[in-house]
C-alpha positions as CSV (number, residue, x, y, z in Angstrom):
1,M,-43.5,-45.3,-35.8
2,K,-44.9,-42.2,-34.2
3,L,-48.3,-41.2,-32.9
4,N,-50.3,-38.5,-34.6
5,I,-52.7,-36.3,-32.7
6,V,-55.8,-35.5,-34.8
7,T,-58.7,-33.1,-34.3
8,P,-62.0,-34.4,-33.0
9,R,-63.7,-33.7,-36.4
10,T,-61.3,-36.2,-38.0
11,G,-63.7,-38.9,-36.6
12,L,-66.4,-37.8,-39.0
13,V,-63.8,-37.7,-41.8
14,W,-63.1,-41.4,-41.0
15,V,-66.7,-42.2,-41.4
16,R,-67.0,-40.3,-44.7
17,T,-63.8,-41.8,-46.1
18,G,-64.8,-45.3,-45.1
19,L,-68.2,-44.9,-46.9
20,R,-66.5,-43.5,-50.0
21,T,-64.0,-46.3,-50.1
22,Y,-66.7,-48.9,-49.5
23,F,-68.7,-47.7,-52.6
24,R,-65.6,-48.2,-54.7
25,Q,-65.8,-51.9,-54.2
26,P,-69.1,-52.6,-52.4
27,L,-69.5,-56.2,-53.6
28,A,-66.0,-57.2,-52.7
29,L,-65.9,-55.6,-49.3
30,T,-69.4,-56.9,-48.4
31,G,-68.4,-60.4,-49.6
32,L,-65.2,-60.4,-47.6
33,F,-67.0,-59.4,-44.4
34,F,-69.7,-62.0,-45.1
35,M,-66.9,-64.7,-45.5
36,Y,-65.4,-63.7,-42.1
37,T,-68.7,-63.8,-40.3
38,T,-69.6,-67.1,-41.8
39,V,-66.3,-68.7,-40.7
40,V,-66.8,-67.3,-37.1
41,L,-70.4,-68.6,-37.0
42,L,-69.3,-72.1,-38.3
43,L,-66.6,-72.2,-35.7
44,A,-69.0,-71.2,-32.9
45,I,-71.0,-74.4,-33.4
46,V,-67.9,-76.6,-32.8
47,P,-68.3,-77.9,-29.2
48,G,-65.6,-76.9,-26.7
49,I,-63.2,-75.0,-28.9
50,G,-65.4,-73.1,-31.4
51,V,-65.9,-69.9,-29.4
52,V,-62.2,-69.7,-28.4
53,A,-61.1,-70.3,-32.0
54,G,-63.5,-67.6,-33.3
55,G,-62.2,-65.2,-30.7
56,M,-58.6,-65.9,-31.7
57,L,-59.4,-65.1,-35.3
58,V,-60.7,-61.6,-34.5
59,P,-57.3,-59.7,-34.6
60,A,-56.2,-61.4,-37.8
61,A,-59.6,-60.9,-39.5
62,T,-59.6,-57.3,-38.5
63,L,-56.2,-56.8,-40.1
64,G,-57.4,-58.7,-43.2
65,L,-60.4,-56.4,-43.6
66,M,-58.2,-53.3,-43.1
67,A,-55.9,-54.6,-45.8
68,A,-58.9,-55.1,-48.1
69,T,-59.9,-51.4,-47.5
70,A,-56.3,-50.3,-48.3
71,E,-56.6,-52.2,-51.6
72,A,-59.9,-50.7,-52.4
73,E,-58.7,-47.2,-51.6
74,K,-55.9,-47.7,-54.2
75,G,-58.5,-48.7,-56.8
76,R,-57.7,-52.4,-56.7
77,F,-60.2,-55.2,-56.3
78,P,-59.5,-56.9,-52.9
79,L,-59.3,-60.7,-53.5
80,P,-60.4,-63.2,-50.8
81,S,-56.7,-64.0,-50.1
82,V,-56.4,-60.5,-48.5
83,L,-58.2,-61.9,-45.5
84,L,-55.1,-64.1,-44.9
85,S,-52.7,-61.1,-44.9
86,A,-51.8,-61.7,-41.2
87,F,-50.8,-65.2,-42.0
88,R,-48.6,-64.4,-45.0
89,V,-45.8,-62.5,-43.3
90,G,-42.7,-63.6,-41.4
91,R,-42.9,-66.0,-38.5
92,Q,-42.3,-63.3,-35.9
93,R,-45.3,-61.2,-36.9
94,L,-47.4,-64.3,-37.4
95,R,-46.6,-65.5,-33.9
96,A,-47.3,-62.0,-32.5
97,M,-50.7,-62.0,-34.2
98,L,-51.5,-65.4,-32.8
99,V,-50.5,-64.2,-29.3
100,L,-52.9,-61.2,-29.8
101,G,-55.6,-63.6,-30.8
102,A,-55.1,-65.7,-27.7
103,I,-55.2,-62.6,-25.5
104,Y,-58.4,-61.3,-27.2
105,A,-60.1,-64.7,-26.9
106,A,-59.2,-64.9,-23.2
107,G,-60.3,-61.3,-22.5
108,S,-63.6,-61.8,-24.4
109,L,-64.4,-65.0,-22.5
110,L,-63.6,-63.3,-19.2
111,A,-65.8,-60.3,-20.0
112,T,-68.7,-62.4,-21.2
113,G,-68.5,-64.8,-18.2
114,L,-68.3,-62.0,-15.7
115,A,-71.3,-60.3,-17.3
116,T,-73.3,-63.5,-17.3
117,L,-72.4,-64.1,-13.7
118,L,-73.4,-60.6,-12.5
119,A,-76.6,-60.5,-14.6
120,G,-77.6,-64.0,-13.4
121,S,-77.0,-63.2,-9.8
122,S,-79.3,-60.2,-10.0
123,A,-81.8,-61.5,-12.5
124,P,-85.5,-61.3,-11.8
125,P,-87.6,-64.5,-11.5
126,P,-87.7,-66.6,-14.7
127,A,-91.5,-66.3,-15.1
128,D,-91.4,-62.6,-15.9
129,G,-87.8,-61.7,-16.3
130,Q,-85.9,-63.9,-18.7
131,A,-85.8,-61.4,-21.5
132,M,-84.7,-58.6,-19.1
133,A,-81.9,-60.9,-17.7
134,L,-80.7,-61.6,-21.2
135,D,-80.7,-57.9,-22.0
136,A,-78.8,-57.1,-18.8
137,A,-76.2,-59.8,-19.6
138,T,-75.7,-58.5,-23.1
139,G,-75.4,-54.9,-21.9
140,L,-72.9,-55.8,-19.3
141,A,-70.9,-57.9,-21.7
142,L,-70.7,-55.0,-24.1
143,L,-69.6,-52.7,-21.2
144,F,-66.9,-55.1,-20.1
145,H,-65.7,-55.5,-23.7
146,L,-65.1,-51.7,-24.1
147,P,-61.6,-51.8,-22.5
148,L,-60.8,-54.7,-24.7
149,F,-61.9,-52.8,-27.8
150,V,-59.7,-49.9,-26.8
151,V,-56.5,-51.9,-26.4
152,F,-57.1,-54.0,-29.5
153,W,-58.4,-51.2,-31.8
154,H,-55.1,-50.5,-33.4
155,A,-53.1,-53.5,-32.1
156,P,-53.4,-55.9,-35.1
157,A,-52.3,-53.2,-37.5
158,L,-49.4,-52.2,-35.3
159,V,-48.2,-55.8,-35.2
160,H,-48.6,-56.4,-38.9
161,W,-47.5,-53.1,-40.4
162,H,-45.0,-51.8,-37.8
163,G,-43.7,-55.1,-36.3
164,I,-44.6,-54.0,-32.8
165,S,-44.7,-56.7,-30.1
166,P,-48.1,-57.8,-28.9
167,T,-47.9,-56.2,-25.4
168,K,-46.5,-52.9,-26.8
169,S,-49.2,-52.9,-29.5
170,L,-51.9,-53.1,-26.9
171,F,-50.3,-50.3,-25.0
172,F,-49.8,-48.1,-28.0
173,S,-53.4,-48.8,-29.2
174,A,-54.8,-47.6,-25.9
175,V,-52.6,-44.5,-25.9
176,A,-53.7,-43.7,-29.5
177,V,-57.4,-44.0,-28.7
178,L,-57.1,-42.0,-25.5
179,R,-55.0,-39.3,-27.0
180,N,-57.4,-39.0,-29.9
181,L,-60.5,-39.7,-27.8
182,G,-62.5,-36.9,-29.4
183,A,-62.0,-38.2,-32.9
184,H,-62.8,-41.8,-31.9
185,L,-65.9,-40.7,-30.0
186,L,-67.2,-38.8,-33.0
187,F,-66.4,-41.7,-35.2
188,A,-68.5,-44.0,-33.0
189,A,-71.3,-41.4,-32.7
190,G,-71.3,-41.1,-36.5
191,W,-71.7,-44.8,-37.1
192,I,-74.3,-45.3,-34.3
193,T,-76.3,-42.5,-35.9
194,L,-76.1,-44.1,-39.3
195,F,-77.1,-47.5,-37.9
196,L,-80.1,-46.0,-36.1
197,V,-81.3,-43.9,-39.0
198,A,-80.9,-46.6,-41.6
199,G,-82.4,-49.2,-39.4
200,S,-85.4,-47.1,-38.6
201,V,-86.0,-46.1,-42.3
202,F,-85.7,-49.7,-43.6
203,G,-87.6,-51.1,-40.6
204,V,-90.6,-48.8,-41.4
205,L,-90.4,-49.7,-45.1
206,G,-90.3,-53.4,-44.3
207,A,-93.2,-53.1,-42.0
208,A,-95.2,-51.3,-44.6
209,V,-94.5,-53.9,-47.2
210,G,-94.7,-57.1,-45.3
211,G,-95.2,-56.7,-41.6
212,A,-92.8,-58.5,-39.3
213,S,-91.4,-60.7,-42.0
214,G,-90.9,-57.6,-44.2
215,V,-88.9,-56.0,-41.4
216,Q,-86.7,-59.1,-41.1
217,A,-86.2,-59.3,-44.8
218,M,-85.1,-55.6,-44.9
219,V,-83.1,-55.3,-41.7
220,L,-80.9,-58.4,-41.9
221,P,-79.3,-57.6,-45.2
222,L,-79.0,-54.0,-44.2
223,A,-77.1,-55.0,-41.0
224,L,-74.6,-56.9,-43.1
225,V,-74.1,-54.0,-45.5
226,L,-73.7,-51.5,-42.6
227,A,-71.3,-53.7,-40.8
228,S,-69.3,-54.0,-44.0
229,M,-69.2,-50.2,-44.4
230,F,-68.1,-49.8,-40.7
231,S,-65.3,-52.3,-41.1
232,S,-64.2,-50.4,-44.2
233,S,-63.6,-47.3,-42.1
234,I,-61.5,-48.8,-39.4
235,Y,-58.4,-48.7,-41.6
236,F,-58.5,-44.9,-41.7
237,T,-58.6,-44.6,-37.9
238,F,-55.3,-46.4,-37.8
239,R,-53.7,-44.7,-40.9
240,D,-54.3,-41.2,-39.5
241,C,-53.2,-42.0,-35.9
242,F,-49.9,-43.6,-36.7
243,Q,-47.1,-42.7,-39.2
244,A,-44.1,-44.9,-40.1
245,D,-40.6,-43.4,-39.5
246,A,-38.6,-42.8,-42.7
247,D,-36.3,-45.8,-42.2
248,E,-39.2,-48.0,-41.2
249,A,-41.2,-47.1,-44.3
250,A,-38.1,-47.6,-46.6
251,G,-37.5,-51.1,-45.1
252,D,-41.1,-52.4,-45.3
253,A,-42.1,-53.9,-48.7
254,N,-45.7,-54.6,-47.6
255,P,-47.8,-53.5,-50.6
256,T,-50.7,-52.5,-48.3
257,E,-48.8,-50.4,-45.9
258,P,-50.7,-47.4,-44.7
259,A,-49.8,-44.1,-46.3
260,A,-48.8,-41.1,-44.4
261,P,-51.7,-39.3,-42.8
262,G,-53.5,-36.8,-45.0
263,Q,-55.9,-34.5,-43.1
């Protein structure tokens, strides 16, 4: 396995390729993303362990959605079983994925707890500041999650497709993101722009048709579709940043193994 250095404009290529692949199998890819979010939401209501269990599923689910994108790119219909790709490999890689899940869950709880603690300690009086405190906690939680996103961005795929150990996968993921920072930043900027533009357009249409209820009726399904599109583009960020060695590619029979980068 070797790291590829790509140009910054490749980030926009990832956005475009993800959209093109999504529209090959829009119903399947949206349905798979909806299944994943439904499972996480159902787990979240389980007292005590729900949030932790949901966090532990994130790396495996990310890998499953990437595998679904790989199937769609090849013109195949991704079945629901593809979400379980991380659990249908050898014990060593399955164990590594579970370790990744535990690390992610712990890191996410730490980031959220720290954000809540800091926002709470500096929150304005409840009478006029509850909403502001909530916004501060959310913003801090997102900020504290950024390092977590960097180290986990490619880690599940490195474990699954290249057999890298959990700790090394986190390190190589961070290196790949930082060495290709321009491409990843343009990728993020492209999707943020799409979310803002689409949200604004559909929000205005919803307000014109049905006021506040119309906005909700428009924006919620749109958010699901856009999130599904975004998840369909993550695979390409990994495929173009890493390339299997010749002997590694020859020895891996995984049908959804990423192809060599094609710029």
